[in-house]
C-alpha positions, -999 to 999 in steps of 0.1 A, spaced: 719 82 80 705 70 114 735 61 139 736 28 156 744 20 192 750 -13 206 748 -13 242 755 -42 267 791 -51 254 810 -70 282 840 -84 262 865 -73 236 855 -99 206 818 -81 209 831 -46 207 853 -53 176 824 -71 161 799 -44 167 824 -17 150 828 -41 120 791 -44 117 789 -7 116 782 9 150 793 43 159 787 38 196 789 10 223 772 7 257 789 -3 289 768 -11 316 780 -3 350 750 -8 370 757 -41 389 719 -55 389 724 -58 353 731 -92 338 753 -70 313 770 -53 336 810 -49 327 833 -35 353 853 -5 350 888 -24 346 876 -44 320 857 -19 301 889 5 302 908 -21 284 879 -30 259 877 10 254 915 14 249 913 -9 219 888 6 201 892 25 168 888 64 164 855 79 157 835 50 178 817 66 209 820 46 242 788 56 264 787 47 300 752 35 312 742 42 349 712 39 370 707 56 401 744 57 410 762 82 433 773 114 414 812 109 428 813 72 417 798 77 382 826 102 377 852 81 389 843 58 364 838 79 336 874 91 339 891 59 348 875 42 315 883 73 291 847 78 287 831 112 278 794 103 272 774 92 303 737 76 298 718 79 331 689 54 332 670 56 366 653 84 383 679 107 380 670 145 387 671 172 361 696 190 390 716 155 391 720 155 354 730 191 350 763 183 372 777 163 347 767 185 315 798 209 316 821 182 315 801 152 298 778 146 268 747 133 289 719 112 276 688 110 296 667 78 291 630 76 298 607 45 302 578 45 280 544 28 289 514 41 272 523 78 272 551 105 271 551 135 297 569 160 273 567 186 304 589 159 324 612 152 296 616 194 289 630 198 325 660 179 314 688 200 298 707 171 286 720 167 252 700 139 239 672 118 252 666 80 250 634 64 250 631 27 261 602 5 271 587 6 307 588 -31 320 580 -31 359 615 -43 377 638 -37 346 656 -8 340 666 -21 303 674 -46 279 637 -59 280 635 -70 246 602 -55 242 589 -23 221 562 4 227 543 25 206 566 42 187 539 69 172 542 83 211 581 88 204 571 112 178 558 137 199 595 140 217 607 154 182 589 186 191 619 190 216 641 196 187 669 174 207 685 145 191 662 112 199 677 77 205 652 51 198 655 19 221 634 -9 233 628 -42 217 645 -35 184 662 -63 159 669 -61 125 633 -73 116 615 -40 128 642 -15 129 632 0 93 597 5 106 608 17 137 630 44 118 605 52 93 579 59 121 601 82 144 629 91 123 654 94 152 689 105 154 700 71 164 689 35 172 701 14 205 701 -23 205 710 -48 230 688 -80 235 680 -78 196 715 -86 186 721 -115 214 722 -153 215 690 -163 232 687 -166 270 725 -152 269 726 -113 279 757 -100 273 766 -122 242 762 -106 208 760 -126 172 782 -109 146 757 -119 118 723 -103 139 747 -71 147 755 -67 105 720 -71 95 708 -49 123 735 -20 111 728 -28 77 687 -21 77 692 8 103 716 27 79 695 20 45 
C-alpha cells in the first residue's frame, strides 16, 4: 500500500482531517518564505494532539543546523525533510538522530550520481519551478522518477499530485509514498486544506 503524506499543515483542524482521511504523515513547513509556514510553537501544539502512528515531518530549506535541530527537538519531530541546496555532509549530521528525507527538484532530467551522494533514509522528488521551493501544483515527467528506484531507497513522489492523477502517478512510479500539498487545498488559499479532497486523494492513493 502506498503511504500518504499531506504537507503544509498550518492548523489543528486540517491536521485532524488529514488523519481521518488516511494520511500517515503530516508535513510542517518551517521555511518562513513559504505561504504554508507554521511557527514552531503552533506546530508543537498540533503535533501533541496527533494520534499515535502518525509521523510529523519538519520541512526545512537551507536553514542553519543548530536552528533546525532546536525546532525538531522543541516540536518533538523525528523526521526532517531538506528541500533546499543542503549538501550530503549537512544531511549526514542529522542521520544518527533523525530520519532524513532529501528532496530534489526535477526539470527535464535526473542526475543519479548527485542523488547517490546523499546517504539519507529516503528521497523525495518534486517539480522544479524557478523561484519556488515546493508546493508549485505542477508535475514533472514521472517516467524520470523510475530511474531513482534503481538506488533501492524509499522514494516519495511529489509535485502537482491530486486525486485525479495520483493513481496514474503510482502506477507509473510505484513509489514508497506520495506527498500532496496544493492538490488538496482551497483555490488561492495555500495552507487551507479541503477535507473532501484529502479523502479522495487518500482513497485513490491507497486503492
